[in-house]
All heavy atoms as TSV, in Angstrom:
chain	resi	resn	atom	element	x	y	z
A	1	LEU	N	N	-15.762	35.871	40.491
A	1	LEU	CA	C	-16.511	35.930	39.169
A	1	LEU	C	C	-18.003	35.898	39.412
A	1	LEU	O	O	-18.671	36.457	38.644
A	1	LEU	CB	C	-15.818	34.780	38.269
A	1	LEU	CG	C	-16.252	34.780	36.755
A	1	LEU	CD1	C	-15.842	36.167	36.160
A	1	LEU	CD2	C	-15.587	33.700	36.083
A	2	SER	N	N	-18.379	34.992	40.262
A	2	SER	CA	C	-19.753	34.948	40.523
A	2	SER	C	C	-20.415	36.201	41.017
A	2	SER	O	O	-21.644	36.521	40.633
A	2	SER	CB	C	-20.130	33.773	41.513
A	2	SER	OG	O	-19.425	34.060	42.779
A	3	GLN	N	N	-19.669	37.006	41.872
A	3	GLN	CA	C	-20.310	38.200	42.360
A	3	GLN	C	C	-20.316	39.245	41.226
A	3	GLN	O	O	-21.332	40.007	41.122
A	3	GLN	CB	C	-19.222	38.840	43.336
A	3	GLN	CG	C	-19.341	38.099	44.580
A	3	GLN	CD	C	-20.623	38.084	45.323
A	3	GLN	OE1	O	-21.296	39.140	45.331
A	3	GLN	NE2	N	-21.098	36.997	45.734
A	4	ILE	N	N	-19.461	39.169	40.147
A	4	ILE	CA	C	-19.629	39.935	38.949
A	4	ILE	C	C	-20.722	39.609	38.191
A	4	ILE	O	O	-21.636	40.566	37.662
A	4	ILE	CB	C	-18.347	39.939	38.156
A	4	ILE	CG1	C	-17.052	40.535	38.990
A	4	ILE	CG2	C	-18.614	40.716	36.775
A	4	ILE	CD1	C	-15.734	40.340	38.294
A	5	PHE	N	N	-20.954	38.282	38.028
A	5	PHE	CA	C	-22.229	37.841	37.407
A	5	PHE	C	C	-23.487	38.309	37.993
A	5	PHE	O	O	-24.491	38.575	37.323
A	5	PHE	CB	C	-22.125	36.320	37.250
A	5	PHE	CG	C	-21.163	35.792	36.298
A	5	PHE	CD1	C	-20.905	34.362	36.363
A	5	PHE	CD2	C	-20.389	36.547	35.584
A	5	PHE	CE1	C	-19.973	33.947	35.456
A	5	PHE	CE2	C	-19.465	36.031	34.711
A	5	PHE	CZ	C	-19.160	34.785	34.605
A	6	VAL	N	N	-23.590	38.396	39.246
A	6	VAL	CA	C	-24.875	38.892	40.026
A	6	VAL	C	C	-25.138	40.291	39.529
A	6	VAL	O	O	-26.222	40.668	39.325
A	6	VAL	CB	C	-24.654	38.693	41.507
A	6	VAL	CG1	C	-25.797	39.450	42.261
A	6	VAL	CG2	C	-24.499	37.258	41.935
A	7	TYR	N	N	-24.141	41.053	39.308
A	7	TYR	CA	C	-24.164	42.474	38.877
A	7	TYR	C	C	-24.729	42.463	37.490
A	7	TYR	O	O	-25.168	43.644	36.983
A	7	TYR	CB	C	-23.012	43.271	39.069
A	7	TYR	CG	C	-22.782	43.709	40.567
A	7	TYR	CD1	C	-21.751	42.995	41.234
A	7	TYR	CD2	C	-23.569	44.594	41.174
A	7	TYR	CE1	C	-21.602	43.272	42.470
A	7	TYR	CE2	C	-23.359	44.895	42.502
A	7	TYR	CZ	C	-22.258	44.322	43.209
A	7	TYR	OH	O	-21.974	44.588	44.473
A	8	CYS	N	N	-24.627	41.521	36.712
A	8	CYS	CA	C	-25.219	41.414	35.301
A	8	CYS	C	C	-26.581	41.130	35.244
A	8	CYS	O	O	-27.324	41.396	34.244
A	8	CYS	CB	C	-24.546	40.268	34.509
A	8	CYS	SG	S	-22.789	40.526	34.290
A	9	LEU	N	N	-27.285	40.873	36.337
A	9	LEU	CA	C	-28.725	40.669	36.311
A	9	LEU	C	C	-29.469	41.886	36.369
A	9	LEU	O	O	-29.016	42.956	36.836
A	9	LEU	CB	C	-29.117	39.949	37.596
A	9	LEU	CG	C	-28.582	38.480	37.875
A	9	LEU	CD1	C	-29.000	37.860	39.258
A	9	LEU	CD2	C	-29.148	37.625	36.692
A	10	PRO	N	N	-30.714	42.039	35.784
A	10	PRO	CA	C	-31.444	43.249	35.728
A	10	PRO	C	C	-31.857	43.551	37.250
A	10	PRO	O	O	-32.265	42.676	37.879
A	10	PRO	CB	C	-32.649	42.948	34.893
A	10	PRO	CG	C	-32.719	41.450	34.876
A	10	PRO	CD	C	-31.217	40.821	35.006
A	11	TYR	N	N	-31.550	44.784	37.654
A	11	TYR	CA	C	-31.933	45.211	38.978
A	11	TYR	C	C	-33.301	45.719	39.169
A	11	TYR	O	O	-33.869	45.800	40.192
A	11	TYR	CB	C	-30.969	46.206	39.541
A	11	TYR	CG	C	-31.006	47.529	38.799
A	11	TYR	CD1	C	-31.820	48.585	39.148
A	11	TYR	CD2	C	-30.113	47.636	37.620
A	11	TYR	CE1	C	-31.754	49.753	38.428
A	11	TYR	CE2	C	-30.094	48.833	36.928
A	11	TYR	CZ	C	-30.891	49.816	37.360
A	11	TYR	OH	O	-30.966	51.056	36.610
A	12	ASP	N	N	-34.010	45.978	38.023
A	12	ASP	CA	C	-35.362	46.656	38.192
A	12	ASP	C	C	-36.570	45.639	37.792
A	12	ASP	O	O	-37.661	45.989	37.882
A	12	ASP	CB	C	-35.419	47.838	37.192
A	12	ASP	CG	C	-35.215	47.442	35.697
A	12	ASP	OD1	O	-34.568	46.384	35.485
A	12	ASP	OD2	O	-35.499	48.189	34.846
A	13	ARG	N	N	-36.120	44.305	37.404
A	13	ARG	CA	C	-37.171	43.326	37.176
A	13	ARG	C	C	-36.600	42.029	37.346
A	13	ARG	O	O	-35.459	41.862	37.573
A	13	ARG	CB	C	-37.617	43.512	35.680
A	13	ARG	CG	C	-36.613	43.472	34.706
A	13	ARG	CD	C	-37.205	43.602	33.267
A	13	ARG	NE	N	-36.029	43.840	32.406
A	13	ARG	CZ	C	-35.277	42.800	31.797
A	13	ARG	NH1	N	-35.653	41.619	32.178
A	13	ARG	NH2	N	-34.431	43.046	30.961
A	14	HIS	N	N	-37.489	41.027	37.309
A	14	HIS	CA	C	-37.113	39.601	37.365
A	14	HIS	C	C	-36.497	39.165	36.156
A	14	HIS	O	O	-36.841	39.641	35.076
A	14	HIS	CB	C	-38.232	38.685	37.843
A	14	HIS	CG	C	-38.820	38.959	39.199
A	14	HIS	ND1	N	-38.006	38.855	40.360
A	14	HIS	CD2	C	-40.022	39.208	39.556
A	14	HIS	CE1	C	-38.637	39.100	41.316
A	14	HIS	NE2	N	-39.975	39.432	40.853
A	15	SER	N	N	-35.674	38.189	36.089
A	15	SER	CA	C	-35.030	37.602	34.962
A	15	SER	C	C	-36.074	36.876	34.026
A	15	SER	O	O	-36.904	36.200	34.594
A	15	SER	CB	C	-33.843	36.688	35.358
A	15	SER	OG	O	-32.963	37.409	36.021
A	16	LEU	N	N	-35.866	37.046	32.741
A	16	LEU	CA	C	-36.557	36.232	31.746
A	16	LEU	C	C	-35.809	35.076	31.367
A	16	LEU	O	O	-34.627	35.120	31.233
A	16	LEU	CB	C	-36.881	37.130	30.558
A	16	LEU	CG	C	-37.712	38.257	30.806
A	16	LEU	CD1	C	-37.763	39.224	29.565
A	16	LEU	CD2	C	-39.232	37.929	31.253
A	17	PRO	N	N	-36.453	33.965	31.166
A	17	PRO	CA	C	-35.731	32.767	30.664
A	17	PRO	C	C	-35.390	32.842	29.277
A	17	PRO	O	O	-35.981	32.095	28.449
A	17	PRO	CB	C	-36.622	31.619	31.084
A	17	PRO	CG	C	-37.961	32.095	31.074
A	17	PRO	CD	C	-37.733	33.634	31.341
A	18	THR	N	N	-34.441	33.589	28.754
A	18	THR	CA	C	-34.013	33.773	27.367
A	18	THR	C	C	-32.434	33.724	27.384
A	18	THR	O	O	-31.735	34.095	28.311
A	18	THR	CB	C	-34.529	35.168	26.939
A	18	THR	OG1	O	-33.970	35.318	25.547
A	18	THR	CG2	C	-34.061	36.158	27.679
A	19	SER	N	N	-32.049	33.167	26.264
A	19	SER	CA	C	-30.576	32.987	26.070
A	19	SER	C	C	-29.864	34.291	25.717
A	19	SER	O	O	-28.627	34.213	25.674
A	19	SER	CB	C	-30.239	31.978	25.034
A	19	SER	OG	O	-30.856	32.343	23.709
A	20	HIS	N	N	-30.600	35.372	25.669
A	20	HIS	CA	C	-29.982	36.668	25.299
A	20	HIS	C	C	-29.740	37.533	26.410
A	20	HIS	O	O	-29.150	38.613	26.228
A	20	HIS	CB	C	-30.807	37.365	24.254
A	20	HIS	CG	C	-31.141	36.617	23.076
A	20	HIS	ND1	N	-30.127	36.110	22.147
A	20	HIS	CD2	C	-32.212	36.026	22.633
A	20	HIS	CE1	C	-30.710	35.533	21.068
A	20	HIS	NE2	N	-31.912	35.368	21.387
A	21	LEU	N	N	-30.178	37.155	27.559
A	21	LEU	CA	C	-29.887	37.929	28.732
A	21	LEU	C	C	-29.349	37.031	29.902
A	21	LEU	O	O	-29.382	35.804	29.959
A	21	LEU	CB	C	-31.316	38.359	29.357
A	21	LEU	CG	C	-32.057	39.357	28.396
A	21	LEU	CD1	C	-33.453	39.550	29.069
A	21	LEU	CD2	C	-31.223	40.605	28.109
A	22	ALA	N	N	-28.656	37.760	30.846
A	22	ALA	CA	C	-28.083	37.012	32.037
A	22	ALA	C	C	-29.275	36.437	32.838
A	22	ALA	O	O	-30.423	37.054	32.790
A	22	ALA	CB	C	-27.295	37.880	32.924
A	23	PRO	N	N	-29.217	35.222	33.457
A	23	PRO	CA	C	-27.934	34.466	33.650
A	23	PRO	C	C	-27.786	33.392	32.463
A	23	PRO	O	O	-26.789	32.915	32.341
A	23	PRO	CB	C	-28.329	33.723	34.939
A	23	PRO	CG	C	-29.740	33.555	35.006
A	23	PRO	CD	C	-30.376	34.902	34.292
A	24	MET	N	N	-28.754	33.203	31.723
A	24	MET	CA	C	-28.625	32.222	30.530
A	24	MET	C	C	-27.474	32.678	29.575
A	24	MET	O	O	-26.702	31.669	29.226
A	24	MET	CB	C	-29.952	32.107	29.776
A	24	MET	CG	C	-31.095	31.627	30.541
A	24	MET	SD	S	-30.838	29.938	31.043
A	24	MET	CE	C	-30.968	29.114	29.445
A	25	LEU	N	N	-27.375	33.886	29.262
A	25	LEU	CA	C	-26.201	34.174	28.380
A	25	LEU	C	C	-24.926	33.815	28.967
A	25	LEU	O	O	-24.041	33.454	28.207
A	25	LEU	CB	C	-26.372	35.746	28.185
A	25	LEU	CG	C	-25.238	36.431	27.355
A	25	LEU	CD1	C	-25.218	35.925	25.838
A	25	LEU	CD2	C	-25.406	37.871	27.228
A	26	LEU	N	N	-24.754	34.034	30.280
A	26	LEU	CA	C	-23.518	33.852	30.813
A	26	LEU	C	C	-23.069	32.320	30.674
A	26	LEU	O	O	-21.794	31.957	30.768
A	26	LEU	CB	C	-23.493	34.199	32.315
A	26	LEU	CG	C	-23.786	35.650	32.560
A	26	LEU	CD1	C	-23.992	35.860	34.131
A	26	LEU	CD2	C	-22.672	36.539	31.986
A	27	THR	N	N	-24.108	31.489	30.557
A	27	THR	CA	C	-23.723	29.986	30.475
A	27	THR	C	C	-23.140	29.569	29.025
A	27	THR	O	O	-22.665	28.580	28.853
A	27	THR	CB	C	-24.914	29.129	30.608
A	27	THR	OG1	O	-25.798	29.399	29.629
A	27	THR	CG2	C	-25.546	29.362	32.092
A	28	ARG	N	N	-23.293	30.603	28.125
A	28	ARG	CA	C	-22.904	30.343	26.660
A	28	ARG	C	C	-21.486	30.848	26.325
A	28	ARG	O	O	-21.079	30.719	25.099
A	28	ARG	CB	C	-23.910	30.960	25.771
A	28	ARG	CG	C	-25.314	30.448	26.138
A	28	ARG	CD	C	-26.390	31.115	25.222
A	28	ARG	NE	N	-26.185	30.702	23.888
A	28	ARG	CZ	C	-26.657	31.559	22.831
A	28	ARG	NH1	N	-27.383	32.650	23.030
A	28	ARG	NH2	N	-26.470	31.160	21.664
A	29	ILE	N	N	-20.842	31.577	27.194
A	29	ILE	CA	C	-19.521	32.170	26.998
A	29	ILE	C	C	-18.365	31.230	26.734
A	29	ILE	O	O	-17.739	31.115	25.737
A	29	ILE	CB	C	-19.192	33.219	27.913
A	29	ILE	CG1	C	-20.326	34.307	28.031
A	29	ILE	CG2	C	-17.827	33.960	27.667
A	29	ILE	CD1	C	-20.718	35.008	26.836
A	30	CYS	N	N	-18.190	30.386	27.894
A	30	CYS	CA	C	-17.121	29.405	27.841
A	30	CYS	C	C	-17.398	28.455	29.004
A	30	CYS	O	O	-18.337	28.706	29.778
A	30	CYS	CB	C	-15.806	30.017	28.045
A	30	CYS	SG	S	-15.463	30.824	29.698
A	31	ARG	N	N	-16.706	27.399	29.055
A	31	ARG	CA	C	-16.828	26.306	30.056
A	31	ARG	C	C	-16.867	26.798	31.446
A	31	ARG	O	O	-17.602	26.530	32.337
A	31	ARG	CB	C	-15.891	25.158	29.923
A	31	ARG	CG	C	-16.327	23.975	30.796
A	31	ARG	CD	C	-15.340	22.767	30.750
A	31	ARG	NE	N	-14.757	22.642	29.250
A	31	ARG	CZ	C	-13.611	22.050	29.115
A	31	ARG	NH1	N	-12.857	21.705	30.005
A	31	ARG	NH2	N	-13.147	21.983	27.935
A	32	GLN	N	N	-15.848	27.621	31.676
A	32	GLN	CA	C	-15.576	28.200	33.084
A	32	GLN	C	C	-16.697	28.994	33.513
A	32	GLN	O	O	-17.286	28.840	34.607
A	32	GLN	CB	C	-14.267	28.905	33.127
A	32	GLN	CG	C	-14.032	29.561	34.686
A	32	GLN	CD	C	-12.759	30.521	34.697
A	32	GLN	OE1	O	-12.178	30.745	33.589
A	32	GLN	NE2	N	-12.459	30.720	35.844
A	33	TRP	N	N	-17.215	29.868	32.599
A	33	TRP	CA	C	-18.292	30.800	32.942
A	33	TRP	C	C	-19.567	29.943	33.219
A	33	TRP	O	O	-20.360	30.298	34.099
A	33	TRP	CB	C	-18.553	31.876	31.878
A	33	TRP	CG	C	-17.470	32.931	31.921
A	33	TRP	CD1	C	-16.322	32.882	32.325
A	33	TRP	CD2	C	-17.772	34.378	31.489
A	33	TRP	NE1	N	-15.659	34.168	32.170
A	33	TRP	CE2	C	-16.577	34.913	31.737
A	33	TRP	CE3	C	-18.931	34.891	31.012
A	33	TRP	CZ2	C	-16.492	36.435	31.409
A	33	TRP	CZ3	C	-18.898	36.292	30.671
A	33	TRP	CH2	C	-17.601	37.115	30.966
A	34	ARG	N	N	-19.762	28.873	32.370
A	34	ARG	CA	C	-20.890	28.042	32.684
A	34	ARG	C	C	-20.962	27.417	33.959
A	34	ARG	O	O	-21.925	27.261	34.703
A	34	ARG	CB	C	-21.011	27.006	31.478
A	34	ARG	CG	C	-22.163	25.997	31.741
A	34	ARG	CD	C	-22.231	25.098	30.425
A	34	ARG	NE	N	-23.348	24.071	30.819
A	34	ARG	CZ	C	-24.587	24.273	30.539
A	34	ARG	NH1	N	-25.018	25.523	30.275
A	34	ARG	NH2	N	-25.450	23.291	30.875
A	35	GLU	N	N	-19.764	26.824	34.361
A	35	GLU	CA	C	-19.602	26.280	35.596
A	35	GLU	C	C	-19.946	27.156	36.804
A	35	GLU	O	O	-20.482	26.899	37.683
A	35	GLU	CB	C	-18.204	25.492	35.762
A	35	GLU	CG	C	-17.968	24.378	34.859
A	35	GLU	CD	C	-16.644	24.011	34.792
A	35	GLU	OE1	O	-15.701	24.563	35.589
A	35	GLU	OE2	O	-16.369	22.894	34.033
A	36	VAL	N	N	-19.354	28.362	36.562
A	36	VAL	CA	C	-19.541	29.368	37.638
A	36	VAL	C	C	-21.101	29.846	37.683
A	36	VAL	O	O	-21.556	29.858	38.857
A	36	VAL	CB	C	-18.572	30.676	37.501
A	36	VAL	CG1	C	-18.959	31.735	38.468
A	36	VAL	CG2	C	-17.223	30.364	37.661
A	37	THR	N	N	-21.570	30.012	36.588
A	37	THR	CA	C	-22.989	30.369	36.567
A	37	THR	C	C	-23.915	29.307	37.156
A	37	THR	O	O	-24.934	29.567	37.949
A	37	THR	CB	C	-23.470	30.650	35.159
A	37	THR	OG1	O	-22.592	31.722	34.569
A	37	THR	CG2	C	-24.889	31.103	34.946
A	38	MET	N	N	-23.651	27.979	36.715
A	38	MET	CA	C	-24.548	26.921	37.189
A	38	MET	C	C	-24.291	26.600	38.770
A	38	MET	O	O	-25.214	26.201	39.308
A	38	MET	CB	C	-24.073	25.682	36.405
A	38	MET	CG	C	-24.454	25.841	34.901
A	38	MET	SD	S	-26.163	26.153	34.570
A	38	MET	CE	C	-26.828	24.504	34.862
A	39	GLY	N	N	-23.088	27.146	39.323
A	39	GLY	CA	C	-22.750	26.819	40.597
A	39	GLY	C	C	-23.228	28.062	41.487
A	39	GLY	O	O	-22.737	27.981	42.696
A	40	THR	N	N	-23.894	29.149	40.935
A	40	THR	CA	C	-24.247	30.320	41.687
A	40	THR	C	C	-25.776	30.366	41.850
A	40	THR	O	O	-26.405	30.907	40.862
A	40	THR	CB	C	-23.627	31.550	40.947
A	40	THR	OG1	O	-22.265	31.354	40.808
A	40	THR	CG2	C	-23.819	32.789	41.910
A	41	PRO	N	N	-26.327	29.768	42.753
A	41	PRO	CA	C	-27.861	29.730	42.858
A	41	PRO	C	C	-28.558	31.149	42.941
A	41	PRO	O	O	-29.583	31.300	42.460
A	41	PRO	CB	C	-28.050	29.093	44.222
A	41	PRO	CG	C	-26.890	28.254	44.522
A	41	PRO	CD	C	-25.725	29.042	44.003
A	42	SER	N	N	-27.798	32.071	43.454
A	42	SER	CA	C	-28.370	33.540	43.491
A	42	SER	C	C	-28.591	34.050	42.138
A	42	SER	O	O	-29.417	35.013	41.975
A	42	SER	CB	C	-27.481	34.341	44.364
A	42	SER	OG	O	-26.218	34.565	43.681
A	43	LEU	N	N	-27.937	33.503	41.095
A	43	LEU	CA	C	-28.305	34.077	39.775
A	43	LEU	C	C	-29.747	33.556	39.197
A	43	LEU	O	O	-30.214	34.087	38.343
A	43	LEU	CB	C	-27.246	33.535	38.816
A	43	LEU	CG	C	-25.801	34.183	38.884
A	43	LEU	CD1	C	-24.883	33.464	38.051
A	43	LEU	CD2	C	-25.815	35.585	38.676
A	44	TRP	N	N	-30.162	32.456	39.899
A	44	TRP	CA	C	-31.390	31.847	39.417
A	44	TRP	C	C	-32.591	32.008	40.385
A	44	TRP	O	O	-33.589	31.424	40.321
A	44	TRP	CB	C	-31.104	30.350	39.307
A	44	TRP	CG	C	-29.925	30.014	38.271
A	44	TRP	CD1	C	-28.602	29.815	38.794
A	44	TRP	CD2	C	-29.830	30.048	37.004
A	44	TRP	NE1	N	-27.866	29.570	37.724
A	44	TRP	CE2	C	-28.565	29.803	36.552
A	44	TRP	CE3	C	-30.832	30.181	35.932
A	44	TRP	CZ2	C	-28.155	29.725	35.260
A	44	TRP	CZ3	C	-30.542	30.157	34.667
A	44	TRP	CH2	C	-29.138	29.868	34.228
A	45	CYS	N	N	-32.412	32.941	41.330
A	45	CYS	CA	C	-33.405	33.073	42.401
A	45	CYS	C	C	-34.552	33.936	42.096
A	45	CYS	O	O	-35.543	34.055	42.800
A	45	CYS	CB	C	-32.810	33.356	43.742
A	45	CYS	SG	S	-32.098	34.986	43.785
A	46	ARG	N	N	-34.462	34.732	40.845
A	46	ARG	CA	C	-35.588	35.524	40.358
A	46	ARG	C	C	-35.986	35.255	39.001
A	46	ARG	O	O	-35.211	35.226	38.180
A	46	ARG	CB	C	-35.125	37.033	40.438
A	46	ARG	CG	C	-34.878	37.454	41.981
A	46	ARG	CD	C	-34.355	38.925	41.988
A	46	ARG	NE	N	-35.003	39.747	41.019
A	46	ARG	CZ	C	-34.531	40.961	40.838
A	46	ARG	NH1	N	-33.504	41.518	41.516
A	46	ARG	NH2	N	-35.076	41.758	39.904
A	47	LEU	N	N	-37.168	34.853	38.772
A	47	LEU	CA	C	-37.807	34.563	37.476
A	47	LEU	C	C	-39.014	35.125	37.237
A	47	LEU	O	O	-39.972	35.159	38.022
A	47	LEU	CB	C	-37.933	33.015	37.599
A	47	LEU	CG	C	-38.546	32.327	36.305
A	47	LEU	CD1	C	-37.674	32.444	35.101
A	47	LEU	CD2	C	-38.881	30.880	36.637
A	48	SER	N	N	-39.143	35.642	36.079
A	48	SER	CA	C	-40.349	36.315	35.576
A	48	SER	C	C	-41.158	35.182	34.878
A	48	SER	O	O	-40.599	34.438	33.939
A	48	SER	CB	C	-40.049	37.389	34.503
A	48	SER	OG	O	-41.255	37.962	34.082
A	49	VAL	N	N	-42.353	34.948	35.373
A	49	VAL	CA	C	-43.215	33.808	34.815
A	49	VAL	C	C	-44.107	34.333	33.752
A	49	VAL	O	O	-44.873	35.363	34.113
A	49	VAL	CB	C	-43.837	33.110	35.845
A	49	VAL	CG1	C	-44.863	31.925	35.282
A	49	VAL	CG2	C	-42.749	32.594	36.899
A	50	SER	N	N	-44.252	33.813	32.630
A	50	SER	CA	C	-45.222	34.184	31.606
A	50	SER	C	C	-46.489	33.675	31.881
A	50	SER	O	O	-46.705	32.828	32.762
A	50	SER	CB	C	-44.688	33.911	30.282
A	50	SER	OG	O	-44.821	32.435	30.024
A	51	GLU	N	N	-47.526	34.125	31.213
A	51	GLU	CA	C	-48.910	33.694	31.340
A	51	GLU	C	C	-49.140	32.254	30.943
A	51	GLU	O	O	-49.983	31.490	31.456
A	51	GLU	CB	C	-49.881	34.552	30.860
A	51	GLU	CG	C	-50.040	35.978	31.416
A	51	GLU	CD	C	-50.954	36.900	30.792
A	51	GLU	OE1	O	-51.737	36.473	30.013
A	51	GLU	OE2	O	-50.752	38.162	30.987
A	52	ASP	N	N	-48.316	31.818	29.940
A	52	ASP	CA	C	-48.490	30.469	29.377
A	52	ASP	C	C	-47.407	29.570	30.163
A	52	ASP	O	O	-46.395	29.174	29.595
A	52	ASP	CB	C	-48.285	30.495	27.859
A	52	ASP	CG	C	-48.601	29.149	27.269
A	52	ASP	OD1	O	-49.172	28.209	28.034
A	52	ASP	OD2	O	-48.447	28.967	25.998
A	53	VAL	N	N	-47.759	29.235	31.320
A	53	VAL	CA	C	-46.829	28.475	32.215
A	53	VAL	C	C	-46.596	27.000	31.651
A	53	VAL	O	O	-45.451	26.571	31.683
A	53	VAL	CB	C	-47.305	28.399	33.618
A	53	VAL	CG1	C	-46.377	27.501	34.472
A	53	VAL	CG2	C	-47.371	29.767	34.147
A	54	GLN	N	N	-47.635	26.459	31.127
A	54	GLN	CA	C	-47.538	24.996	30.709
A	54	GLN	C	C	-46.519	24.925	29.520
A	54	GLN	O	O	-45.706	24.017	29.354
A	54	GLN	CB	C	-48.779	24.430	30.071
A	54	GLN	CG	C	-49.651	24.011	31.264
A	54	GLN	CD	C	-50.932	23.250	30.763
A	54	GLN	OE1	O	-51.517	23.731	29.629
A	54	GLN	NE2	N	-51.289	22.147	31.422
A	55	GLN	N	N	-46.615	25.978	28.607
A	55	GLN	CA	C	-45.643	25.851	27.424
A	55	GLN	C	C	-44.169	25.984	27.846
A	55	GLN	O	O	-43.338	25.443	27.275
A	55	GLN	CB	C	-45.841	27.025	26.445
A	55	GLN	CG	C	-45.032	27.102	25.348
A	55	GLN	CD	C	-45.327	28.209	24.311
A	55	GLN	OE1	O	-46.152	29.019	24.596
A	55	GLN	NE2	N	-44.765	28.108	23.133
A	56	ALA	N	N	-43.929	26.769	28.978
A	56	ALA	CA	C	-42.544	26.900	29.391
A	56	ALA	C	C	-42.230	26.111	30.605
A	56	ALA	O	O	-41.248	26.304	31.259
A	56	ALA	CB	C	-42.299	28.417	29.708
A	57	ALA	N	N	-43.039	25.128	30.956
A	57	ALA	CA	C	-42.812	24.320	32.213
A	57	ALA	C	C	-41.441	23.774	32.341
A	57	ALA	O	O	-40.854	23.735	33.427
A	57	ALA	CB	C	-43.891	23.286	32.317
A	58	PHE	N	N	-40.912	23.246	31.301
A	58	PHE	CA	C	-39.600	22.537	31.328
A	58	PHE	C	C	-38.521	23.613	31.739
A	58	PHE	O	O	-37.565	23.397	32.704
A	58	PHE	CB	C	-39.226	21.928	30.000
A	58	PHE	CG	C	-37.711	21.379	30.020
A	58	PHE	CD1	C	-37.444	20.178	30.717
A	58	PHE	CD2	C	-36.728	22.075	29.314
A	58	PHE	CE1	C	-36.145	19.734	30.667
A	58	PHE	CE2	C	-35.455	21.619	29.362
A	58	PHE	CZ	C	-35.207	20.504	30.049
A	59	CYS	N	N	-38.548	24.763	31.059
A	59	CYS	CA	C	-37.604	25.845	31.258
A	59	CYS	C	C	-37.741	26.270	32.743
A	59	CYS	O	O	-36.722	26.555	33.432
A	59	CYS	CB	C	-37.887	27.040	30.341
A	59	CYS	SG	S	-36.710	28.407	30.624
A	60	TYR	N	N	-38.987	26.474	33.242
A	60	TYR	CA	C	-39.041	26.844	34.654
A	60	TYR	C	C	-38.557	25.785	35.675
A	60	TYR	O	O	-38.020	26.179	36.722
A	60	TYR	CB	C	-40.525	27.193	34.987
A	60	TYR	CG	C	-41.024	28.445	34.183
A	60	TYR	CD1	C	-42.391	28.534	33.598
A	60	TYR	CD2	C	-40.239	29.483	33.835
A	60	TYR	CE1	C	-42.804	29.464	32.896
A	60	TYR	CE2	C	-40.784	30.562	33.102
A	60	TYR	CZ	C	-42.013	30.611	32.744
A	60	TYR	OH	O	-42.487	31.662	31.956
A	61	ASP	N	N	-38.828	24.508	35.494
A	61	ASP	CA	C	-38.292	23.488	36.225
A	61	ASP	C	C	-36.838	23.543	36.303
A	61	ASP	O	O	-36.210	23.447	37.361
A	61	ASP	CB	C	-38.830	22.171	35.662
A	61	ASP	CG	C	-38.439	21.064	36.619
A	61	ASP	OD1	O	-38.732	21.156	37.726
A	61	ASP	OD2	O	-37.768	20.121	36.070
A	62	THR	N	N	-36.185	23.660	35.048
A	62	THR	CA	C	-34.726	23.708	35.167
A	62	THR	C	C	-34.204	24.927	35.962
A	62	THR	O	O	-33.311	24.812	36.656
A	62	THR	CB	C	-34.205	23.760	33.599
A	62	THR	OG1	O	-34.731	22.709	32.980
A	62	THR	CG2	C	-32.682	23.847	33.719
A	63	TRP	N	N	-34.860	26.144	35.744
A	63	TRP	CA	C	-34.452	27.376	36.366
A	63	TRP	C	C	-34.587	27.114	37.850
A	63	TRP	O	O	-33.656	27.536	38.573
A	63	TRP	CB	C	-35.379	28.401	35.847
A	63	TRP	CG	C	-34.956	29.695	36.233
A	63	TRP	CD1	C	-34.981	30.384	37.598
A	63	TRP	CD2	C	-34.435	30.754	35.349
A	63	TRP	NE1	N	-34.545	31.752	37.468
A	63	TRP	CE2	C	-34.137	31.964	36.119
A	63	TRP	CE3	C	-34.119	30.814	33.997
A	63	TRP	CZ2	C	-33.711	33.137	35.553
A	63	TRP	CZ3	C	-33.709	31.967	33.445
A	63	TRP	CH2	C	-33.461	33.071	34.080
A	64	LEU	N	N	-35.699	26.569	38.373
A	64	LEU	CA	C	-35.991	26.298	39.757
A	64	LEU	C	C	-34.806	25.457	40.342
A	64	LEU	O	O	-34.432	25.611	41.509
A	64	LEU	CB	C	-37.245	25.950	40.101
A	64	LEU	CG	C	-38.376	27.017	39.755
A	64	LEU	CD1	C	-39.753	26.430	39.913
A	64	LEU	CD2	C	-38.228	28.180	40.744
A	65	LYS	N	N	-34.425	24.449	39.593
A	65	LYS	CA	C	-33.467	23.377	40.069
A	65	LYS	C	C	-32.116	24.240	40.387
A	65	LYS	O	O	-31.337	23.939	41.238
A	65	LYS	CB	C	-33.381	22.278	39.138
A	65	LYS	CG	C	-34.465	21.310	39.259
A	65	LYS	CD	C	-34.290	20.090	38.265
A	65	LYS	CE	C	-35.486	19.179	38.330
A	65	LYS	NZ	N	-35.629	18.243	37.265
A	66	ARG	N	N	-31.845	25.148	39.318
A	66	ARG	CA	C	-30.550	25.693	39.505
A	66	ARG	C	C	-30.574	26.698	40.647
A	66	ARG	O	O	-29.535	27.075	41.142
A	66	ARG	CB	C	-30.323	26.499	38.205
A	66	ARG	CG	C	-30.016	25.724	36.910
A	66	ARG	CD	C	-29.922	26.424	35.731
A	66	ARG	NE	N	-29.702	25.494	34.649
A	66	ARG	CZ	C	-29.630	25.852	33.406
A	66	ARG	NH1	N	-29.783	27.004	32.968
A	66	ARG	NH2	N	-29.425	24.880	32.502
A	67	SER	N	N	-31.741	27.200	41.047
A	67	SER	CA	C	-31.750	28.207	42.154
A	67	SER	C	C	-31.595	27.379	43.547
A	67	SER	O	O	-31.463	27.943	44.555
A	67	SER	CB	C	-33.116	28.837	42.254
A	67	SER	OG	O	-34.237	28.021	42.692
A	68	GLN	N	N	-31.592	26.077	43.502
A	68	GLN	CA	C	-31.582	25.202	44.584
A	68	GLN	C	C	-32.568	25.508	45.721
A	68	GLN	O	O	-32.314	25.483	46.883
A	68	GLN	CB	C	-30.254	25.186	45.186
A	68	GLN	CG	C	-29.045	24.665	44.248
A	68	GLN	CD	C	-27.637	24.783	44.862
A	68	GLN	OE1	O	-27.472	25.122	45.883
A	68	GLN	NE2	N	-26.781	24.429	43.954
A	69	GLY	N	N	-33.751	26.004	45.158
A	69	GLY	CA	C	-34.834	26.403	46.115
A	69	GLY	C	C	-35.920	25.666	45.955
A	69	GLY	O	O	-36.266	24.582	45.347
């Protein structure tokens, strides 16, 4: 399942921290999908950072922790 989730990521750009796109969207489907998504660091290793980093600092911190990097 985690390998399928990796294919849900955009391949042409870094992921945006939004609940409407993978990987965040995958955490909202069901408990099993959330556990798999949260346990797959490769889903969290690419992040697009906006110019207003302070405003999104909490989101970025959480994202980086999930990447285990």
